N, C-alpha and C positions, 0 to 999 in steps of 0.2 A: 409589352415593354416599355420604357418612355425613358428620355434622353431629354437632359434639360441645356440649355446653350442659352447664354445670354438673358435669361429667365424668363425664356418659353420653353415649355415643352412638347418635345415633339417623339409623339404615338409612333411603333412600326407594330404593324402588325404581321408575325411569325404565319407562312416562311417567308421570306425576303425569294425572289426572280432572279435579281438583275443586280448588279453594283458598278457606279462607273465612277472615275476620282480623276481631274484635272487640276492640278494645283490645290486653290485650297476648295473648290468647287465637289461637291455629294452629289451624287443621281442615283437613288436607288429604289428597287421596284419590290415592294411587298404584295400582300392579299390586298390592302385595300386602294392602290394601285401608285404608281409612280409618285417620289417626292424628291424634293432636293432642299439642301443646305447649305449654304455656303456661307466658310469658317474665316472668321481673324487672318491665317494664316495655314502654310503647310503642317505644320506643326500640332498645330487644332485637329486638320485633318487627319492627318495620322493616328492623331488622340483614340478620334471620333470612330474611324474605321476600326484599332484595335478593339474599342468597344462593341461594334456593330461583329465583326465573325466571330467575336467571343457569347455572346448573347445568341450568336447562331449556328453557335456547335451545341 
């Protein structure tokens, strides 16, 4: 699965191992290793987390 943010595509390989959030920064580990994403604001971070959790189910 992939997520596009500001024209960049982030590929996520299931399963997710961990998710950590601090304000507008999201760090998570998937099958291919740790990844981080810095979003414009907390609203965008929440939108990404909602998408990530829905895709995880």
